[in-house]
N, C-alpha and C positions, 0 to 999 in steps of 0.2 A: 476189581473184585464185584460176583456177583448182590442181588440184593437178599438179604434175607430177612425174614421178617417171625419176631420169636418173642415167644413168651416174660416176661421180664418178672420176680413174684424180690417182695423184699424186706427182712424181717428184723430186726433190732434182736443182737444176744449179748446181753452185761451191755459192755461199753464205747461196742460194733456196731455196723448198721454189715447181712449182709444180704451176698446179691443172691442172684436163683437162674439159673438160666434151665429151667428142667427137665422141654425136650434134646437140651447139645445135652444138661448132665456136666455145667460148666458154673461157679459159684467165682465167687469171690468176693471183698467189702472194701470200707472205707467208717472214718470217724463219722460222719452224716451220710446221710439218705444218699446229698448229691456228687458226694464221694465214693457211696458205692455204685450208685446208678454210674459217674464214669468209670468204675473199674472194674465196673462187669462188662460194658462196653468192647474195652478194650482186651479184657482176655477174652469176649466172643471175637472179634476180628480176631485177634489171634489165632484162636484158635478151629475158625474156618480159614483164612490166609492156610495156615502147617496145610486142611485139610486141599484146600485149591491146588500145594506147592505139589502133593504128594498119589494128588490122583485120585482121591475119592472125598468128596467134597461128596459130589452126590448120592453117590452108592450112602453115606451118612447121614445124611436130607432126606433122604427115602425110606434109611431106616427105624429115624424119628420119628415120620409120617407129616413130615414136609410135604409135601406137594409143588411143581409151579408152572407158571401162571403171567406169561408175555409179559416170562423174561424174569421172576419175582419171585423165591423159596416162601411160601405161605406154610404156620402148622395148621393141622390137623383144628378143626374147632369142636367144641365136647354139647354134647344131644341138650346136657348136664352138668351137673354141676352139685352137688352135698357135700356135704361133710355126717362120714358113716361112722357110729359104736360098733367096737364088734359084740359082739353075744344078747344084738336089741335084733326083732319079732317090724317086720316088717307092721 
C-alpha cells in the first residue's frame, strides 16, 4: 500500500473517544484515546485499501486535497487556522 500522511483529530464524546480523519471522511472510536487511535488507523487503512482495490485511490486522494511527493501522499497545509463565530465582524 502507498504511504499516506493524514491529519487525525480526537474528541471525547460521553464515555468514548472519537477519532476523525477529516480530509478522508473516516472516523472510529474507542474506550480510551489509545484505542481510538488504533481504531482510526485500522479504519483509514481499510478505506485506503478498498480505494486501491477499486482503482480509485489516486482520484480520492487528489479530490481530498492530497499531493504526491516522492512516493508519499501529503495533505494540504493551511495557511492559517482559526475558530470563527457566526455573526461576528472582522
